[in-house]
C-alpha positions as CSV (number, residue, x, y, z in Angstrom):
1,X,21.4,22.4,2.9
2,X,21.8,23.8,6.5
3,X,19.9,26.7,7.8
4,X,21.8,29.9,8.6
5,X,21.2,29.3,12.3
6,X,23.0,26.0,12.1
7,X,26.0,27.5,10.2
8,X,26.2,30.4,12.7
9,X,26.1,27.9,15.6
10,X,29.1,26.1,14.1
11,X,31.0,29.4,13.6
12,X,30.2,30.5,17.2
13,X,31.7,27.2,18.4
14,X,34.9,28.0,16.5
15,X,35.0,31.6,17.7
16,X,32.7,32.0,20.8
17,X,31.4,35.6,20.9
18,X,31.9,35.5,24.7
19,X,35.6,35.6,24.1
20,X,35.5,38.9,22.2
21,X,36.8,42.0,23.8
22,X,34.1,44.1,25.6
23,X,34.5,47.0,23.1
24,X,34.1,44.6,20.1
25,X,31.0,44.1,17.9
26,X,30.9,40.5,16.7
27,X,28.2,38.1,15.6
28,X,25.5,38.2,13.0
29,X,24.7,41.7,11.5
30,X,21.9,40.6,9.2
31,X,20.3,37.4,7.9
32,X,17.3,35.2,8.3
33,X,18.1,32.3,10.8
34,X,15.8,30.0,8.8
35,X,17.3,30.8,5.4
36,X,19.2,28.0,3.7
37,X,22.9,28.4,3.1
38,X,24.8,26.7,0.3
39,X,27.7,29.2,-0.5
40,X,29.8,31.2,1.9
41,X,32.4,33.9,1.2
42,X,35.2,34.8,3.6
43,X,36.8,38.3,3.6
44,X,38.6,40.7,5.9
45,X,36.5,43.8,5.4
46,X,32.7,44.2,4.9
47,X,33.2,47.0,2.4
48,X,30.9,47.5,-0.6
49,X,33.4,45.9,-3.0
50,X,33.3,42.7,-1.0
51,X,29.5,42.9,-0.7
52,X,29.2,43.2,-4.4
53,X,31.5,40.2,-4.8
54,X,29.2,38.2,-2.6
55,X,26.3,39.2,-4.7
56,X,28.1,38.2,-7.9
57,X,29.2,34.9,-6.4
58,X,25.6,34.1,-5.3
59,X,26.7,33.7,-1.7
60,X,24.1,33.2,1.0
61,X,26.5,34.2,3.8
62,X,29.5,36.6,4.0
63,X,31.8,36.1,6.9
64,X,34.3,38.9,7.7
65,X,36.9,39.5,10.3
66,X,36.4,43.2,10.7
67,X,33.0,44.5,12.0
68,X,30.7,46.6,9.9
69,X,29.4,48.6,12.9
70,X,32.2,48.7,15.5
71,X,31.1,52.0,17.1
72,X,27.4,51.4,16.9
73,X,24.9,53.3,14.8
74,X,21.5,55.0,14.8
75,X,20.8,54.4,11.1
76,X,21.1,51.9,8.3
77,X,20.0,54.4,5.6
78,X,21.3,53.5,2.2
79,X,22.7,57.1,1.9
80,X,25.6,56.0,4.1
81,X,28.2,53.6,2.8
82,X,27.6,51.2,5.7
83,X,23.8,51.4,5.2
84,X,24.2,50.8,1.5
85,X,26.2,47.6,2.3
86,X,23.4,46.4,4.6
87,X,20.7,47.2,2.0
88,X,22.6,45.3,-0.7
89,X,23.0,42.3,1.6
90,X,19.4,42.2,2.6
91,X,18.0,42.7,-0.9
92,X,20.1,39.8,-2.1
93,X,19.3,37.5,0.8
94,X,22.9,37.5,2.0
95,X,23.7,37.2,5.7
96,X,26.7,38.9,7.3
97,X,28.6,37.4,10.3
98,X,31.6,38.9,12.0
99,X,34.4,37.1,14.0
100,X,36.9,39.7,15.2
101,X,38.8,39.6,18.5
102,X,37.1,36.2,19.3
103,X,39.0,34.9,16.2
104,X,42.2,36.7,17.2
105,X,42.6,34.6,20.4
106,X,41.1,31.3,19.1
107,X,43.0,28.1,18.7
108,X,43.7,28.2,15.8
109,X,43.3,32.0,15.4
110,X,44.3,34.9,13.3
111,X,48.0,34.8,14.3
112,X,48.2,31.0,13.7
113,X,47.1,31.7,10.2
114,X,49.8,34.5,9.9
115,X,52.5,32.1,11.2
116,X,51.4,29.4,8.8
117,X,51.5,31.8,5.8
118,X,55.1,32.6,6.8
119,X,56.0,28.9,7.4
120,X,56.8,29.5,11.0
121,X,56.5,26.8,13.7
122,X,54.2,28.0,16.5
123,X,55.3,27.2,20.0
124,X,52.6,29.0,22.0
125,X,50.6,32.2,22.4
126,X,52.3,35.5,23.0
127,X,49.7,36.6,25.5
128,X,48.1,33.4,26.9
129,X,44.3,33.3,27.7
130,X,44.1,32.7,31.5
131,X,40.8,30.8,31.0
132,X,42.5,28.2,28.7
133,X,43.8,25.3,30.8
134,X,45.6,23.9,27.7
135,X,47.5,27.2,27.3
136,X,46.9,27.3,23.5
137,X,44.5,30.2,23.2
138,X,45.6,33.8,23.4
139,X,46.7,36.9,21.6
140,X,49.6,36.7,19.1
141,X,51.9,33.7,18.7
142,X,55.5,32.8,19.5
143,X,57.2,31.0,16.7
144,X,60.5,29.5,15.5
145,X,62.2,29.3,12.2
146,X,63.4,25.9,11.0
147,X,66.8,27.5,10.4
148,X,68.2,30.9,11.3
149,X,68.0,33.7,8.7
150,X,69.3,37.2,8.5
151,X,66.7,39.9,9.0
152,X,67.3,40.7,5.3
153,X,66.3,37.2,4.3
154,X,63.4,37.1,6.8
155,X,62.1,40.3,5.4
156,X,62.2,38.9,1.9
157,X,60.2,35.9,3.2
158,X,57.5,38.1,4.6
159,X,57.3,40.2,1.5
160,X,57.1,37.2,-0.8
161,X,54.6,35.1,1.2
162,X,52.1,37.7,2.4
163,X,49.5,39.2,0.0
164,X,51.0,42.1,-1.9
165,X,50.0,45.7,-0.9
166,X,51.0,49.2,-1.7
167,X,52.8,49.5,1.6
168,X,55.0,46.5,1.2
169,X,57.0,45.7,4.3
170,X,58.7,48.2,6.6
171,X,61.6,47.0,8.8
172,X,63.4,48.4,11.8
173,X,66.7,46.7,12.7
174,X,70.1,45.5,11.5
175,X,69.6,43.7,8.1
176,X,72.4,41.3,9.1
177,X,71.0,40.4,12.5
178,X,70.2,36.7,12.8
179,X,66.5,35.8,13.3
180,X,65.7,32.6,15.1
181,X,62.6,33.2,17.3
182,X,59.7,35.4,16.1
183,X,56.6,36.8,17.6
184,X,53.6,37.5,15.3
185,X,50.4,39.3,15.8
186,X,47.9,39.8,13.0
187,X,46.5,43.3,12.9
188,X,47.6,46.3,15.0
189,X,50.3,45.1,17.4
190,X,52.3,47.9,19.0
191,X,50.3,47.6,22.2
192,X,52.1,44.3,22.8
193,X,55.7,45.5,22.8
194,X,56.1,44.8,26.5
195,X,55.0,41.1,26.1
196,X,57.2,40.8,23.0
197,X,60.3,42.0,24.8
198,X,59.6,39.7,27.7
199,X,59.4,36.8,25.3
200,X,63.0,37.3,24.2
201,X,62.4,37.0,20.5
202,X,64.6,38.3,17.7
203,X,61.8,39.8,15.5
204,X,58.2,40.8,15.7
205,X,55.8,40.7,12.7
206,X,52.7,42.8,13.0
207,X,51.1,45.9,11.4
208,X,50.1,49.5,12.0
209,X,53.3,50.3,14.0
210,X,53.5,53.9,15.1
211,X,56.6,56.1,15.3
212,X,56.8,56.6,19.1
213,X,56.2,53.0,20.2
214,X,58.7,51.8,17.6
215,X,61.3,54.4,18.5
216,X,61.0,53.4,22.2
217,X,61.1,49.7,21.5
218,X,64.2,50.1,19.4
219,X,65.9,52.1,22.2
220,X,65.1,49.4,24.8
221,X,66.2,46.3,22.9
222,X,67.8,45.1,19.6
223,X,64.4,43.6,18.6
224,X,63.8,43.7,14.9
225,X,60.4,45.0,13.8
226,X,58.6,43.9,10.6
227,X,55.6,45.9,9.8
228,X,53.2,44.7,7.1
229,X,49.9,46.1,6.0
230,X,47.0,45.4,8.4
231,X,44.9,43.6,5.7
232,X,47.8,41.4,4.6
233,X,48.5,40.1,8.1
234,X,44.8,39.1,8.6
235,X,44.0,37.8,5.2
236,X,45.5,34.3,5.8
237,X,42.8,33.8,8.5
238,X,40.2,33.8,5.7
239,X,41.7,30.7,4.2
240,X,42.1,29.1,7.6
241,X,38.5,29.9,8.5
242,X,37.2,28.6,5.2
243,X,39.0,25.3,5.7
244,X,37.6,25.0,9.2
245,X,34.0,25.4,7.9
246,X,34.8,23.0,5.1
247,X,35.7,20.3,7.7
248,X,32.5,21.0,9.6
249,X,30.4,20.8,6.4
250,X,32.0,17.5,5.5
251,X,31.3,16.0,8.9
252,X,27.7,17.1,8.8
253,X,27.0,16.3,5.2
254,X,26.1,19.9,4.4
255,X,27.8,20.2,1.1
256,X,28.7,23.9,1.6
257,X,30.8,25.6,-1.0
258,X,33.3,28.0,0.6
259,X,35.2,30.8,-1.1
260,X,37.9,33.2,0.0
261,X,37.9,36.7,-1.5
262,X,41.2,37.7,-3.0
263,X,40.1,41.3,-3.4
264,X,42.7,43.5,-1.7
265,X,40.7,45.8,0.6
266,X,43.8,47.4,2.1
267,X,42.9,51.2,1.9
268,X,46.4,52.3,0.7
269,X,46.6,52.3,-3.1
270,X,50.1,53.5,-3.9
271,X,53.6,53.9,-2.5
272,X,56.5,56.2,-3.6
273,X,60.0,55.4,-2.2
274,X,61.7,58.4,-0.6
275,X,64.4,60.2,-2.6
276,X,67.6,60.6,-0.5
277,X,68.4,64.2,0.2
278,X,72.1,65.2,0.0
279,X,71.5,67.7,2.9
280,X,70.5,64.8,5.1
281,X,72.9,62.1,4.0
282,X,75.8,63.7,2.0
283,X,78.1,60.7,2.6
284,X,75.9,58.1,0.9
285,X,77.6,56.5,-2.0
286,X,76.3,58.1,-5.3
287,X,74.7,61.0,-3.5
288,X,75.2,64.3,-5.4
289,X,77.6,66.9,-3.9
């Protein structure tokens, strides 16, 4: 079996920490470099429920997309929920490693996995990495459908093929508009509206869209917006990452066993559709007078 340091070196080759944003906190949070690794669990969030799942699985390494300590800390006391997660990991000899924005811009990266989950053909990055001479790395992805679909049909595709969440899928746009070219960005994506408009796509799939950026984007172009839950847009990366480590394990003869958590760690737990108010929309068919 490989040592943790060998597995981490392989992961850092896939997602070099140097390519993470300056504000990010990636890399190994805890773990003995000389410890042997036989079982690895991939997940989006390093929350207690996932840590407990790693313990139950008998994992030696937990790899998550989101950092545990993004803002830094002065304590790992078990009285805090993050400290409790660290204590649980260390007591059970489980290492924690994070690949966040360095995985977002990788080739393949988080948005490649999102495009793959939606059966979209990737044509290039939305925001190319200027340090990549091949032009394949970068933030977000530009994609094409094999055949045009209405926004209504495309929304159904997204709802059916991403992991289910309480939020479901929010859409801004004409349901009958035809969708041919699509931009995708796993995770929060309304900061990329300028690049999306410049790419001349018909729809943009991302998450965490806010009122004012969406309102302004809709006023400036007919771009259709498809907003899924943050967790749902990044979960496909876990399967992609596990497959990448599987390939490395096979080449090196490590015999690692990789697992992908299917525990939904999206924080939203319920959704209630709005009830139409006759004072707002009195002309809707079936609305009471």
